[in-house]
C-alpha positions in Angstrom: 68.4 124.9 88.9 72.1 124.2 90.6 72.4 121.5 93.1 75.1 120.8 95.0 76.5 117.4 95.1 78.5 115.6 97.5 80.9 112.3 98.1 83.1 110.4 100.3 86.3 109.6 98.7 86.7 105.9 97.7 89.3 104.1 100.3 90.8 102.0 97.6 94.9 100.8 98.6 95.9 102.3 95.3 94.5 105.6 96.3 96.7 108.7 97.7 97.0 109.8 101.2 97.3 113.6 100.4 96.6 114.5 96.8 92.9 115.3 97.4 93.3 116.4 100.7 95.6 119.1 99.1 93.2 119.9 96.3 90.1 120.5 99.0 92.4 122.5 101.4 91.9 119.7 104.3 93.7 117.8 106.6 94.6 114.5 105.3 92.2 111.6 106.6 94.7 109.4 107.1 93.6 106.8 104.6 94.3 106.4 101.0 91.6 108.7 99.3 91.7 107.1 95.1 88.3 108.4 93.3 85.4 110.9 94.4 82.1 109.9 92.0 80.1 113.1 90.8 76.9 111.4 89.4 74.0 109.2 89.6 75.6 105.7 88.9 74.4 103.5 91.2 77.6 102.1 92.5 78.1 105.0 94.5 75.8 107.7 93.8 76.3 111.5 94.9 74.0 113.1 97.6 72.0 116.3 97.2 71.7 118.9 99.8 68.0 117.6 100.8 70.0 113.9 101.6 68.6 112.0 98.7 71.1 110.5 95.8 71.5 111.7 92.9 69.7 109.0 91.1 66.8 109.0 93.4 66.5 113.2 92.9 66.5 112.5 89.4 64.0 110.1 89.5 62.2 112.1 91.4 62.4 115.4 90.1 64.2 115.1 86.8 61.5 115.4 84.3 60.3 118.6 85.6 63.9 119.8 85.1 64.7 118.2 81.5 66.2 115.4 82.8 64.7 112.1 81.9 67.1 109.4 82.3 70.0 108.7 84.1 73.3 110.4 83.7 75.2 109.0 79.9 78.5 109.8 82.3 80.3 109.6 85.5 82.5 112.2 86.4 85.3 111.9 89.2 88.5 113.1 90.7 91.2 110.5 91.0 94.3 110.4 92.7 96.8 107.5 92.8 99.6 107.1 94.9 100.3 103.8 93.1 99.5 101.6 90.2 95.8 100.7 89.2 94.8 97.2 87.9 95.8 96.7 84.4 92.1 96.7 82.8 90.3 97.1 79.7 86.8 97.4 78.6 83.9 96.1 76.9 82.8 97.6 73.5 78.8 98.3 73.8 78.0 95.2 72.3 80.2 93.1 74.2 78.8 94.5 77.4 75.5 93.8 76.0 76.2 90.1 75.2 78.6 89.4 78.5 75.9 91.3 81.2 72.7 89.1 79.4 74.8 86.0 80.0 76.1 86.6 83.3 72.5 87.4 84.1 71.0 84.0 82.5 73.6 82.7 84.5 72.7 83.8 88.1 75.5 85.6 88.9 74.9 88.1 91.6 75.7 91.7 90.4 78.2 92.2 93.2 79.6 88.8 93.1 84.0 88.9 93.4 83.9 86.9 90.1 81.3 88.5 88.2 82.7 90.5 85.5 79.8 92.8 83.5 78.0 94.4 85.7 75.5 96.6 83.7 75.4 96.5 79.6 77.2 99.7 79.0 80.4 100.3 76.9 83.9 102.3 79.4 85.3 104.5 77.3 87.1 107.1 79.8 89.3 110.2 79.4 91.9 111.3 82.2 93.0 115.1 82.4 95.9 115.8 84.7 95.9 118.1 87.6 99.4 117.3 89.1 102.3 118.8 87.1 102.5 115.1 85.7 100.3 111.7 85.7 102.0 108.7 84.4 100.1 105.8 82.7 100.2 102.4 81.0 98.3 102.8 77.8 97.7 101.1 75.0 100.5 98.1 73.6 103.6 98.9 72.1 104.8 98.9 69.0 106.3 95.4 68.4 109.6 95.8 67.2 110.5 98.1 70.4 108.6 95.7 72.3 111.2 93.1 71.2 114.5 95.3 71.7 113.0 96.1 75.5 112.9 92.6 76.1 116.4 91.6 74.3 117.5 94.1 76.9 116.4 91.7 79.4 118.8 88.8 78.4 118.3 85.1 78.6 116.0 85.3 81.6 113.3 86.5 78.8 113.9 84.0 76.9 110.7 82.4 77.0 108.7 85.9 76.1 111.3 86.5 73.7 110.6 83.7 72.0 106.6 84.1 71.5 107.5 87.5 70.1 109.8 86.4 67.8 107.6 84.6 65.7 106.6 85.4 62.9 102.7 85.3 64.0 103.6 87.0 67.0 100.2 88.2 68.4 100.3 90.3 71.6 96.8 89.7 72.8 97.9 85.2 72.5 100.7 86.3 74.4 98.7 88.2 77.2 96.5 85.4 77.6 99.3 82.8 78.1 101.4 84.9 80.7 97.6 85.5 82.6 96.5 81.7 82.4 99.9 79.4 82.2 102.7 81.8 81.5 103.5 82.2 85.3 107.0 80.3 86.1 108.0 82.1 82.7 106.6 85.5 83.9 108.4 85.6 87.0 111.9 84.8 84.8 110.9 88.1 83.2 110.3 89.6 85.9 113.8 88.9 87.5 115.6 89.6 84.7 114.3 93.2 84.0 114.6 93.7 87.8 118.4 93.3 87.2 118.5 94.6 84.3 119.7 97.8 82.2 118.9 100.1 79.4 119.2 103.2 78.3 116.2 102.9 75.6 114.3 101.5 78.6 115.4 102.6 81.4 111.8 104.4 83.0 110.1 100.8 82.0 112.6 98.6 83.8 112.3 101.1 87.0 108.7 100.7 87.0 109.1 97.0 86.2 111.0 97.6 89.6 108.7 99.5 91.4 105.6 97.1 90.4 107.7 94.4 91.8 108.3 96.0 95.0 104.1 96.1 95.5 103.0 93.2 93.2 106.4 90.4 93.8 105.6 87.7 90.8 102.2 89.3 89.3 102.2 88.4 85.7 100.7 91.7 85.4 104.3 93.4 85.2 105.2 91.8 82.3 101.9 93.1 80.7 103.0 96.3 81.7 106.5 95.5 79.7 104.1 95.2 76.4 102.6 98.6 77.1 103.0 102.4 76.1 104.7 104.0 79.5 102.8 107.6 79.2 103.1 110.7 81.0 101.0 113.6 80.9 101.7 117.6 81.7 98.7 119.2 83.7 96.2 120.1 81.8 96.7 117.3 78.9 94.2 114.6 78.7 94.1 110.8 77.6 91.6 109.1 75.8 91.4 105.3 76.7 88.3 103.8 73.8 86.5 100.4 74.4 89.3 97.2 74.3 92.4 99.5 75.2 94.9 98.1 77.7 95.6 100.7 80.8 96.4 100.8 84.0 96.8 104.4 85.9 100.0 104.5 87.8 100.5 108.1 89.8 99.0 111.7 90.1 96.2 113.8 90.5 93.4 114.1 87.9 89.7 114.3 86.5 88.3 111.3 84.9 85.4 111.3 82.5 83.7 107.9 81.2 80.7 106.7 80.0 78.8 104.9 83.2 79.4 102.0 83.3 81.0 99.7 86.3 82.4 97.0 83.5 86.0 96.1 84.2 88.2 93.0 82.8 91.3 93.0 84.8 95.0 91.6 83.6 97.1 92.1 86.7 98.4 94.0 89.6 95.4 93.1 91.5 93.9 91.0 94.1 90.7 90.8 92.4 89.3 88.6 89.8 91.1 88.4 86.4 89.6 86.3 83.8 92.1 86.2 81.5 90.2 84.4 78.5 87.1 87.1 79.0 90.2 90.0 78.8 91.2 88.4 75.5 88.1 88.4 74.0 87.7 92.3 74.4 91.2 93.6 73.3 92.2 95.6 70.6 94.9 93.7 69.8 96.7 96.8 67.5 99.9 98.2 69.0 99.3 102.1 69.2 99.7 104.7 71.2 96.2 106.4 72.5 95.6 110.0 71.5 97.1 112.4 74.4 94.8 115.7 74.3 95.0 118.7 73.9 91.7 121.1 74.4 90.5 123.3 72.2 90.0 127.2 72.4 86.0 127.7 72.0 86.1 130.7 73.3 87.4 133.2 75.9 88.5 131.2 78.7 86.7 128.2 77.8 88.3 125.0 76.1 86.9 121.5 75.1 88.0 118.2 75.4 87.7 116.3 71.7 87.0 112.7 71.5 84.8 110.8 69.4 82.3 109.5 71.7 78.6 110.7 72.1 78.4 109.4 75.8 80.3 112.4 77.4 82.3 116.0 76.6 84.3 117.6 79.0 85.0 121.8 79.1 87.9 123.0 80.7 86.6 126.5 82.0 88.9 129.5 83.5 87.0 132.7 83.7 87.8 135.8 82.8 87.8 138.8 84.8 84.0 139.9 83.3 83.1 136.4 83.4 82.4 133.7 80.4 79.3 132.2 79.1 78.9 128.2 79.1 75.9 127.2 77.0 75.4 123.5 78.0 73.0 121.0 75.8 71.9 118.4 78.7 72.4 117.4 82.1 76.2 119.1 83.5 78.2 118.8 86.4 80.6 121.1 87.0 83.8 120.5 89.4 86.0 123.3 90.6 89.5 122.2 90.5 91.5 125.7 91.7 90.5 129.1 93.0 87.0 130.1 93.9 84.6 130.0 90.5 81.3 131.1 91.0 78.3 130.0 89.0 74.6 131.7 88.2 71.8 130.0 86.6 70.9 131.7 82.6 67.1 131.4 83.5 66.4 131.4 87.1 68.4 133.2 90.3 70.1 129.9 91.5 73.8 130.2 91.9 76.6 128.9 93.5 79.9 129.6 94.7 82.6 127.0 94.7 85.9 125.7 96.0 88.0 122.9 94.8 86.4 119.7 95.2 83.1 121.1 95.2 80.5 120.3 92.5 76.7 120.8 91.0 74.4 119.5 88.5 73.2 121.9 85.9 69.9 120.7 85.2 69.2 121.2 81.1 66.3 123.4 81.7 68.9 126.3 82.4 70.4 126.1 79.0 73.8 126.9 80.4 75.7 129.2 83.4 77.7 131.5 83.5 81.2 131.5 85.0 82.8 134.6 87.2 85.8 134.8 90.0 89.0 133.2 89.6 90.3 129.9 89.6 89.0 126.8 87.2 86.6 124.4 86.5 85.7 121.5 84.7 82.3 120.6 83.1 80.4 117.1 81.9 78.2 116.9 79.7 76.7 114.3 76.9 78.7 114.1 74.4 76.0 114.9 71.1 
């Protein structure tokens, strides 16, 4: 079966007022539109044509269609006009322990100070749909960060001293900034706003932009410790558990393990638990991999990621159409043109416009994609 899915954009403050509307070919709503969720996650499940939410549909109809449990992934359209919170996600073991701990403490799952809302990890992949998509991802090489901080001059002395220590730990520095280092952070931010550097011009410009939106936020200094990444259209960025990141600007398709566990590190009015964030951080300075999709056949490419929760295909059908074999429940999301899907074992079909999505049940074994345009297909990674 092909089951059409629908959902309303979530109006987070960092969302773009125009990017999702432009993709869907409609007038803007007048509100920020940050994310559209396609999946059965209980936080905002998609709706099926008969009015049921997808989690309810799977519980009722899934076993007969080959779906025996909730989807292991969540697919989104994401449109950022300003920075999301700096954040990291726990490993599976950390999530299980943290969730059990907060359950035992009786913290309501929807409480603002709750950290672990489920027992799952949340590795994620973002693929740029806009010409460029900017993000902060991973901790920068320590020598490069020392050069950046040196360019800030005397105002950054408290941070420079910690970075110059022979046992300098970026995670310890982040914990200090987010807990006891607020006064020092304001001095560093003022220095960054005033500084100039040919090598780090983009990073300093970002600091000025962030200070305009989040004046004096220690997360701005955390951002100065991170890699600034620009994706080109079609490139993907994979962020594993424990890696600090923040999306800054652009339109993308995001695919993640089905979880809502977020540990924040600034640039947000929401709860920041510095000690818990530091406990899950990977302290290794590194650049998360930028992924170019691998060609599987005519019009079919795959974004290879090292997790079993999900995989992502990009499909641009040829004039004759292409057959896409699928192992497990899949969600197809159109992002350009007018692709058409036909089921392999039934007469079910769907004509998609940009922003439209359908669930492909496992009993179909795949779909034939024809027409012009592009769609992304999320499926289990196995």
